[in-house]
C-alpha positions as CSV (number, residue, x, y, z in Angstrom):
1,M,68.5,92.4,30.6
2,A,69.5,91.1,34.0
3,S,72.2,92.8,36.1
4,G,73.8,92.2,39.5
5,C,73.7,88.4,39.0
6,A,76.1,86.1,40.9
7,I,78.0,83.4,38.9
8,A,78.2,79.7,39.9
9,I,79.7,77.0,37.8
10,R,79.7,73.2,37.7
11,G,81.4,70.5,35.7
12,D,84.5,68.3,35.8
13,R,86.9,71.2,36.2
14,R,84.9,73.2,38.7
15,A,86.9,72.7,41.8
16,A,89.4,75.2,43.1
17,G,91.7,72.3,44.1
18,E,91.5,69.1,46.1
19,R,92.0,68.3,49.7
20,S,93.1,65.0,51.2
21,G,91.0,62.1,49.9
22,G,90.2,63.8,46.6
23,V,87.6,66.1,48.2
24,P,87.2,69.3,46.1
25,G,87.9,72.6,47.7
26,Y,90.6,74.7,49.3
27,L,93.2,73.2,51.7
28,R,92.1,75.6,54.6
29,E,88.6,74.6,55.8
30,Q,87.7,78.2,56.6
31,D,88.1,79.1,52.9
32,N,85.4,76.6,51.9
33,A,82.6,78.2,54.0
34,K,80.9,80.0,51.1
35,L,82.6,78.2,48.2
36,W,79.6,76.1,47.2
37,A,76.4,77.9,46.3
38,E,74.6,74.5,46.5
39,E,75.5,70.9,45.9
40,G,77.8,70.7,42.9
41,W,77.8,74.5,42.1
42,L,81.0,76.5,42.7
43,N,80.4,80.1,43.8
44,T,83.0,82.0,41.8
45,G,82.4,85.3,43.7
46,D,81.9,87.1,40.4
47,L,79.1,89.4,39.5
48,C,77.7,89.7,36.0
49,R,74.9,91.1,33.8
50,I,73.1,89.2,31.0
51,D,72.3,91.1,27.9
52,C,69.2,90.7,25.7
53,D,71.1,88.3,23.5
54,G,72.0,86.0,26.4
55,Y,75.7,87.0,26.6
56,V,77.2,87.1,30.1
57,W,79.3,90.2,31.0
58,L,81.6,90.1,34.0
59,T,81.1,93.3,36.0
60,G,83.0,92.8,39.3
61,R,83.4,90.8,42.4
62,A,80.7,90.1,45.0
63,K,83.1,90.9,47.8
64,D,83.5,94.4,46.4
65,L,79.8,95.3,46.8
66,I,79.1,98.1,49.2
67,I,76.2,97.3,51.5
68,R,74.5,100.5,52.7
69,G,71.7,99.6,55.1
70,G,70.8,96.5,53.2
71,H,71.1,98.3,49.8
72,N,73.7,96.7,47.5
73,I,75.8,99.3,45.7
74,D,78.0,98.2,42.8
75,P,81.3,100.2,43.1
76,Q,81.6,100.2,39.3
77,M,78.8,102.7,39.1
78,I,80.9,105.2,41.0
79,E,84.2,104.3,39.4
80,E,83.0,104.6,35.9
81,V,81.7,108.1,36.5
82,L,84.9,109.3,38.2
83,A,87.0,107.8,35.4
84,T,85.3,110.2,32.9
85,H,86.6,113.2,34.9
86,P,89.5,114.8,32.8
87,S,91.7,115.0,35.9
88,V,91.3,111.4,37.1
89,A,93.7,108.6,36.0
90,M,92.2,105.8,38.2
91,A,89.3,105.5,40.6
92,A,88.3,102.9,43.1
93,A,85.2,102.9,45.3
94,V,85.0,101.0,48.6
95,G,82.7,100.9,51.6
96,Q,83.8,102.7,54.7
97,P,82.3,101.5,58.0
98,D,79.3,103.4,59.4
99,A,77.7,102.8,62.8
100,Y,74.2,103.2,61.4
101,A,74.2,102.0,57.8
102,G,76.9,99.4,58.1
103,E,78.8,100.9,55.2
104,L,78.8,104.1,53.2
105,P,80.3,104.5,49.7
106,M,83.5,106.4,49.3
107,A,86.2,106.6,46.6
108,F,89.9,107.0,46.2
109,V,91.3,108.5,43.0
110,A,94.7,109.0,41.4
111,A,95.1,112.3,39.5
112,R,96.5,112.6,36.1
113,P,99.9,114.2,35.9
114,G,99.8,118.0,35.9
115,T,96.3,118.1,37.5
116,S,95.1,118.8,41.0
117,P,91.4,117.8,41.4
118,T,89.9,118.6,44.8
119,P,87.6,116.2,46.7
120,D,84.8,118.9,46.6
121,E,85.1,119.2,42.8
122,L,84.9,115.4,42.4
123,L,82.0,115.0,44.8
124,A,80.0,117.7,42.8
125,Y,80.9,115.8,39.6
126,C,79.5,112.6,41.0
127,R,76.3,114.3,42.3
128,E,75.6,115.5,38.7
129,R,76.1,112.1,37.1
130,I,75.3,109.2,39.5
131,P,71.5,108.7,39.3
132,E,71.3,106.5,42.4
133,R,71.3,108.7,45.5
134,A,72.4,105.9,47.8
135,A,75.5,105.4,45.6
136,L,76.8,108.9,46.0
137,P,80.2,108.8,47.7
138,V,80.3,110.5,51.1
139,R,84.0,111.1,50.8
140,I,86.7,111.2,48.1
141,V,90.4,111.0,48.8
142,V,92.9,112.0,46.1
143,L,96.2,110.0,46.2
144,P,99.3,110.2,44.1
145,V,98.8,106.6,43.0
146,L,96.4,103.8,44.0
147,P,97.9,100.6,45.4
148,T,98.0,97.8,42.9
149,T,98.6,94.1,42.8
150,A,101.5,92.4,40.9
151,V,99.3,92.2,37.8
152,G,98.4,95.9,37.9
153,K,94.9,95.6,39.4
154,T,93.8,98.0,42.1
155,F,94.4,96.4,45.5
156,K,91.1,97.3,47.2
157,P,91.8,95.7,50.6
158,E,94.4,98.3,51.3
159,L,91.9,101.0,50.4
160,R,89.3,99.5,52.7
161,W,91.9,99.4,55.5
162,R,92.6,103.1,55.0
163,A,88.9,103.8,55.1
164,I,88.6,101.9,58.4
165,E,91.5,103.7,60.0
166,H,90.1,107.1,59.1
167,V,86.6,106.4,60.3
168,L,87.5,104.7,63.6
169,T,90.2,107.3,64.4
170,E,87.7,110.1,63.8
171,A,85.0,108.4,65.9
172,L,87.3,107.9,68.8
173,A,88.6,111.5,68.6
174,Q,85.0,112.8,68.7
175,Q,84.8,111.2,72.2
176,S,88.2,112.6,73.2
177,I,89.9,109.2,72.9
178,E,93.3,109.4,71.5
179,A,94.4,106.3,69.6
180,T,96.4,104.9,66.7
181,V,94.3,102.6,64.4
182,T,96.0,100.2,62.1
183,A,93.8,98.0,59.9
184,G,95.0,95.0,58.0
185,A,94.5,91.3,57.0
186,D,93.8,88.8,59.7
187,E,93.5,85.0,59.3
188,R,90.7,84.7,61.8
189,H,88.6,87.8,61.1
190,G,89.5,88.6,57.5
191,T,90.1,92.2,58.5
192,L,91.2,93.4,61.9
193,A,91.6,96.9,63.3
194,R,94.3,97.2,65.9
195,V,93.6,100.1,68.2
196,R,96.4,101.4,70.4
197,L,95.2,103.8,73.1
198,A,97.2,106.7,74.5
199,D,95.4,106.2,77.8
200,A,94.7,102.6,78.8
201,T,91.9,103.6,81.2
202,Q,89.8,104.5,78.2
203,A,89.8,100.9,76.9
204,D,86.2,100.1,78.0
205,A,84.8,103.3,76.5
206,A,86.7,102.6,73.3
207,R,85.4,99.0,73.0
208,Q,81.8,100.2,73.6
209,L,82.2,102.9,70.9
210,L,83.8,100.6,68.3
211,G,81.2,97.9,68.9
212,A,78.8,99.9,66.8
213,F,80.9,99.3,63.7
214,A,80.9,96.0,61.7
215,V,84.7,95.8,62.0
216,A,86.6,93.4,64.3
217,C,88.7,95.4,66.7
218,E,91.6,94.6,69.0
219,V,91.9,97.4,71.7
220,S,95.0,97.7,73.8
């Protein structure tokens, strides 16, 4: 059985759309940068596993992978364990930025009604059940509800933004730099952290500190 495979497709209906002149692809050129795995093959961005009978099972999205120091971690490994906890209604694992490893795994959970699981309790639960040490979440946040899309799927970008805001705010505070960090979508960078300093004279120090993180930052 093979796991962690990427999916690419080809055929007459492979294109996401057509640009002017009948060229397949998205209308915005920046969206086509990684669209084609190789000539004629569309990179769907999906991950899968192939079982012993040759069946392909979708397991997640490549963009959701958590990359810890070059080690690829499937968030589903964390989410499936947390989902078995009797007090957890929903769970979502994302990567939070780290100056050394690039990303570290963390998770957000929504508690079932009438329960109050603590982060320490959930972390201990994961340590007993996740066999891959690198995949153990370094932090778990309990929320009333998880953000979802219009079709009810967990909206992970918002969770990544929350993780970025927490890590960068904490890193700045450790150097006595007071700031408000707001992360969100950006057309140029994909994700951008906007950092508003209480003291503008600390801008150079803040930029130097934040440069250690793989997150585009705008400091003012």
